[in-house]
Short mmCIF file of the C-alpha atoms (twelve columns), coordinates in Angstrom:
data_MODEL
# 
_entry.id   MODEL 
# 
loop_
_atom_site.group_PDB 
_atom_site.id 
_atom_site.type_symbol 
_atom_site.label_atom_id 
_atom_site.label_alt_id 
_atom_site.label_comp_id 
_atom_site.label_asym_id 
_atom_site.label_seq_id 
_atom_site.Cartn_x 
_atom_site.Cartn_y 
_atom_site.Cartn_z 
_atom_site.pdbx_PDB_model_num 
ATOM 1   C CA . GLN A 1   -12.524 10.818  -2.750  1 
ATOM 2   C CA . VAL A 2   -12.338 6.473   -0.968  1 
ATOM 3   C CA . HIS A 3   -12.621 5.440   2.456   1 
ATOM 4   C CA . VAL A 4   -9.810  2.293   3.869   1 
ATOM 5   C CA . VAL A 5   -9.389  0.499   6.082   1 
ATOM 6   C CA . GLU A 6   -6.147  -0.915  6.387   1 
ATOM 7   C CA . SER A 7   -5.931  -4.195  8.313   1 
ATOM 8   C CA . GLY A 8   -1.642  -6.171  8.127   1 
ATOM 9   C CA . GLY A 9   0.623   -4.837  10.381  1 
ATOM 10  C CA . GLY A 10  2.244   -5.520  13.126  1 
ATOM 11  C CA . LEU A 11  6.361   -7.096  14.592  1 
ATOM 12  C CA . VAL A 12  8.640   -8.871  12.363  1 
ATOM 13  C CA . GLN A 13  12.491  -9.477  11.831  1 
ATOM 14  C CA . ALA A 14  14.658  -8.501  8.996   1 
ATOM 15  C CA . GLY A 15  13.615  -11.416 6.544   1 
ATOM 16  C CA . GLY A 16  10.011  -12.041 7.358   1 
ATOM 17  C CA . SER A 17  7.062   -11.693 5.292   1 
ATOM 18  C CA . LEU A 18  3.713   -9.374  5.877   1 
ATOM 19  C CA . ARG A 19  0.261   -9.351  3.840   1 
ATOM 20  C CA . LEU A 20  -1.176  -5.437  3.761   1 
ATOM 21  C CA . SER A 21  -5.069  -5.619  3.618   1 
ATOM 22  C CA . CYS A 22  -7.095  -2.716  2.395   1 
ATOM 23  C CA . ALA A 23  -10.289 -2.452  2.690   1 
ATOM 24  C CA . ALA A 24  -12.442 0.179   0.765   1 
ATOM 25  C CA . SER A 25  -15.874 1.675   1.371   1 
ATOM 26  C CA . ARG A 26  -16.604 2.548   -2.267  1 
ATOM 27  C CA . ARG A 27  -18.650 0.961   -4.755  1 
ATOM 28  C CA . THR A 28  -16.985 1.954   -7.401  1 
ATOM 29  C CA . PHE A 29  -13.872 1.223   -5.959  1 
ATOM 30  C CA . SER A 30  -13.623 -1.945  -9.767  1 
ATOM 31  C CA . SER A 31  -12.792 1.444   -11.040 1 
ATOM 32  C CA . LEU A 32  -9.706  3.161   -9.120  1 
ATOM 33  C CA . ASP A 33  -6.772  3.007   -9.330  1 
ATOM 34  C CA . MET A 34  -5.132  2.638   -5.653  1 
ATOM 35  C CA . GLY A 35  -1.314  2.643   -4.387  1 
ATOM 36  C CA . TRP A 36  0.527   2.101   -1.270  1 
ATOM 37  C CA . PHE A 37  2.241   4.355   0.657   1 
ATOM 38  C CA . ARG A 38  4.324   4.620   4.457   1 
ATOM 39  C CA . GLN A 39  5.697   6.862   6.072   1 
ATOM 40  C CA . ALA A 40  8.506   6.669   9.147   1 
ATOM 41  C CA . PRO A 41  9.008   8.543   12.026  1 
ATOM 42  C CA . GLY A 42  10.290  11.718  10.558  1 
ATOM 43  C CA . LYS A 43  10.204  11.738  7.306   1 
ATOM 44  C CA . GLU A 44  7.817   12.242  4.751   1 
ATOM 45  C CA . ARG A 45  5.640   9.966   2.857   1 
ATOM 46  C CA . GLU A 46  6.514   8.783   0.180   1 
ATOM 47  C CA . PHE A 47  5.136   6.478   -2.320  1 
ATOM 48  C CA . VAL A 48  5.196   2.109   -2.232  1 
ATOM 49  C CA . ALA A 49  3.463   0.672   -4.995  1 
ATOM 50  C CA . ALA A 50  0.789   1.198   -7.743  1 
ATOM 51  C CA . ILE A 51  -1.648  -0.774  -9.194  1 
ATOM 52  C CA . SER A 52  -4.839  -0.249  -11.830 1 
ATOM 53  C CA . TRP A 53  -8.343  -0.962  -11.136 1 
ATOM 54  C CA . SER A 54  -8.082  -3.596  -14.298 1 
ATOM 55  C CA . GLY A 55  -5.103  -5.286  -12.205 1 
ATOM 56  C CA . GLY A 56  -2.627  -4.698  -14.537 1 
ATOM 57  C CA . MET A 57  0.006   -1.777  -14.488 1 
ATOM 58  C CA . PRO A 58  1.150   -2.573  -11.411 1 
ATOM 59  C CA . TYR A 59  4.347   0.100   -10.164 1 
ATOM 60  C CA . TYR A 60  7.447   0.098   -7.377  1 
ATOM 61  C CA . ALA A 61  8.958   2.919   -5.723  1 
ATOM 62  C CA . ASN A 62  12.223  0.800   -7.051  1 
ATOM 63  C CA . SER A 63  13.237  0.664   -2.656  1 
ATOM 64  C CA . VAL A 64  11.091  -2.124  -2.919  1 
ATOM 65  C CA . LYS A 65  10.834  -3.513  -6.360  1 
ATOM 66  C CA . GLY A 66  11.421  -7.550  -6.425  1 
ATOM 67  C CA . ARG A 67  9.998   -7.901  -3.033  1 
ATOM 68  C CA . PHE A 68  6.668   -6.212  -2.637  1 
ATOM 69  C CA . THR A 69  3.614   -6.909  -5.523  1 
ATOM 70  C CA . ILE A 70  0.613   -5.469  -5.176  1 
ATOM 71  C CA . SER A 71  -2.884  -7.044  -5.655  1 
ATOM 72  C CA . ARG A 72  -6.169  -6.530  -6.276  1 
ATOM 73  C CA . ASP A 73  -9.522  -8.430  -5.405  1 
ATOM 74  C CA . ASN A 74  -12.680 -5.737  -6.451  1 
ATOM 75  C CA . ALA A 75  -15.349 -8.326  -5.521  1 
ATOM 76  C CA . LYS A 76  -14.419 -7.875  -2.384  1 
ATOM 77  C CA . ASN A 77  -13.169 -3.420  -2.563  1 
ATOM 78  C CA . THR A 78  -9.894  -4.382  -0.826  1 
ATOM 79  C CA . VAL A 79  -6.607  -4.097  -2.130  1 
ATOM 80  C CA . TYR A 80  -2.910  -6.410  -1.329  1 
ATOM 81  C CA . LEU A 81  0.397   -5.553  -0.408  1 
ATOM 82  C CA . GLN A 82  2.597   -8.488  0.253   1 
ATOM 83  C CA . MET A 83  5.430   -7.241  1.580   1 
ATOM 84  C CA . ASN A 84  8.386   -10.354 2.127   1 
ATOM 85  C CA . SER A 85  12.305  -10.450 2.183   1 
ATOM 86  C CA . LEU A 86  11.400  -6.627  4.862   1 
ATOM 87  C CA . GLU A 87  14.754  -4.955  6.298   1 
ATOM 88  C CA . PRO A 88  14.734  -2.194  9.633   1 
ATOM 89  C CA . GLU A 89  14.231  0.539   6.609   1 
ATOM 90  C CA . ASP A 90  11.191  -0.605  5.583   1 
ATOM 91  C CA . THR A 91  9.125   -0.101  9.332   1 
ATOM 92  C CA . ALA A 92  5.747   2.662   8.610   1 
ATOM 93  C CA . VAL A 93  3.365   3.340   8.562   1 
ATOM 94  C CA . TYR A 94  1.081   1.894   5.457   1 
ATOM 95  C CA . TYR A 95  -1.577  3.747   4.120   1 
ATOM 96  C CA . CYS A 96  -3.190  2.537   0.657   1 
ATOM 97  C CA . THR A 97  -5.548  5.297   -1.914  1 
ATOM 98  C CA . ALA A 98  -6.997  6.033   -4.499  1 
ATOM 99  C CA . VAL A 99  -4.332  7.990   -7.087  1 
ATOM 100 C CA . ARG A 100 -4.195  9.096   -10.150 1 
ATOM 101 C CA . GLY A 101 -1.046  10.104  -13.266 1 
ATOM 102 C CA . ALA A 102 1.212   8.936   -15.584 1 
ATOM 103 C CA . THR A 103 2.665   6.039   -13.456 1 
ATOM 104 C CA . LEU A 104 -0.307  6.970   -10.229 1 
ATOM 105 C CA . THR A 105 1.463   7.646   -7.321  1 
ATOM 106 C CA . ILE A 106 -0.676  10.914  -7.128  1 
ATOM 107 C CA . PRO A 107 -2.557  10.641  -4.803  1 
ATOM 108 C CA . ALA A 108 -5.906  10.923  -6.295  1 
ATOM 109 C CA . PHE A 109 -8.116  12.956  -3.119  1 
ATOM 110 C CA . GLY A 110 -5.660  13.764  -0.025  1 
ATOM 111 C CA . SER A 111 -8.068  11.905  2.501   1 
ATOM 112 C CA . TRP A 112 -6.136  9.235   4.161   1 
ATOM 113 C CA . GLY A 113 -7.361  6.169   6.305   1 
ATOM 114 C CA . GLN A 114 -5.204  5.329   10.140  1 
ATOM 115 C CA . GLY A 115 -2.578  3.466   9.282   1 
ATOM 116 C CA . THR A 116 -1.281  -0.178  9.996   1 
ATOM 117 C CA . GLN A 117 2.182   -0.080  12.049  1 
ATOM 118 C CA . VAL A 118 4.824   -2.245  10.455  1 
ATOM 119 C CA . THR A 119 7.746   -2.547  12.702  1 
ATOM 120 C CA . VAL A 120 10.973  -4.861  11.509  1 
ATOM 121 C CA . SER A 121 13.539  -5.705  13.636  1 
ATOM 122 C CA . SER A 122 16.797  -6.070  13.278  1 
# 
């Protein structure tokens, strides 16, 4: 299991940008594939982006491809999500967690942090 703290959310106008951070406490963070998910009001949690333990093989949901970029700094035990060209449909609580599976879209441990709220106004 990995404990994480997400930050960087906020209120932004459509077309704007935000950078989310996810700080992990686990010493073996550098061996974990990590991903971002989001949950909008009244909707199920959905996959957004993932990155392998080495920093390669990023995966993105079609809805964010070309606008969002996932990266990581293993020296800082941190994963980032750079979000550009934000749309009102991106409004949600964003969570990060360890992931698994061929396309890194499955939560590995089933545990979640408190998330960070992203609100995009039109």
